[in-house]
C-alpha positions, 0 to 999 in steps of 0.5 A: 428240820428244826420244827419243835423249836418254833413250836416251843416258842408258840406254846410258851407264847400262849402260856404266857399270854394266857397268864397276863389275865390268868382267866378261863374266860379271857379271849384267845390272843392269837395273832398268826396269820389264818391258815398257818401252822402257827396260828394252829399250834397257838390255838391248840396250846390255848385250848390246853392252858384253858382246860388245865386251868378248868381241871384245877377249878373243877377240883376244888372240894368246895365247888357246888354240884351245879357249877361242877357239872357245868365245868365238866360239859365245858371241858368235854367240849374242850376236849373236842376242840383238842381233838379237832385241832390235832386233826387240823395240824395232822391235816396240815402235815399230810398235805405237806408231805402228800408228794412224798412217796414212801419207800417201799419199806417205810415203817409206820409211827405208832402215832402221827406228828400232830398227836405227838405235838399235843404231848409236846404242848402239854409238856410245856404247861407242866414245865411252866407250872412246876417251875412256878412251884419250885420257885414258889416262896410261899412254899417250904424248901422241901417242896421246892426242892422236890419240885425242882427235881421233877422239872428236871425230869420234865426238861429231859422229856422236852429234849427227848420229845423234841428230838423224836418229833423232829426225827419222825418229821425228817423220816416222813420227809425222806420217805422212810416212815409213811404218814397215815391219818386215823380220824379219832372216832369219839363215841360219847359225844355222838348222839347216834353212837352214845347208848345213853343219848340215843335211847334218850332221843328214842323215849322222846 
C-alpha cells in the first residue's frame, strides 16, 4: 500500500492552493468527492495550513490585545476542527479494516494511522516553509545554509515517516497490528468539564 504518496500529493496541493491567496480568510479549495478519504486529507491539511499562518500572525509583537484574543479563540476552534478531522480519518481506516481479523499476538501501535498522518501533514508545511527560507533572496547566505541543512533533516524525516505509516497500514491489513480508536476527550472546550466554564455557568 502506497497511501502516503497520495497523501503527500494532496497535502502539497492544499498548501499550494492556500498560497495562491496567502490569506487565512480564504475559502477552502477542496474539489475532492464528498465522503472520500482524499477530501478528508485535503481538509485536514487546509486547516493545518491556515492555523500555521494564524500562529505566525498572533506572534506579532505589535498586535493589539483584543485582536490577539480573537485570534486565540480562532486557533482554539481550529484545534478542535483538526482533532475532529483526525478522528474522521481514523474512522475511515477503521471501516476499511473492520473485516480484518487481527492475529492473537497482534500488537497495538502507539498511535492510530490518522494521528501519524497528522504529523505528516504538519511535516509537509515545515518542508514547504523551510524550503522558502533556504532559498529566500532577501536572507543572508548563513541563514540560507542553516535552513538548507534543516531542510535536509526534514526531508529525511519525511522518508522515515512515510515508510512507517505505509508499513503500519500493511501490518493492520495483514492482522499483525490491531487498530483501536480512542476518541480525544478534550476537556477544556467542554462547558461541563472545564471548571472555569462550569463555575461561571453556576454563578449566573
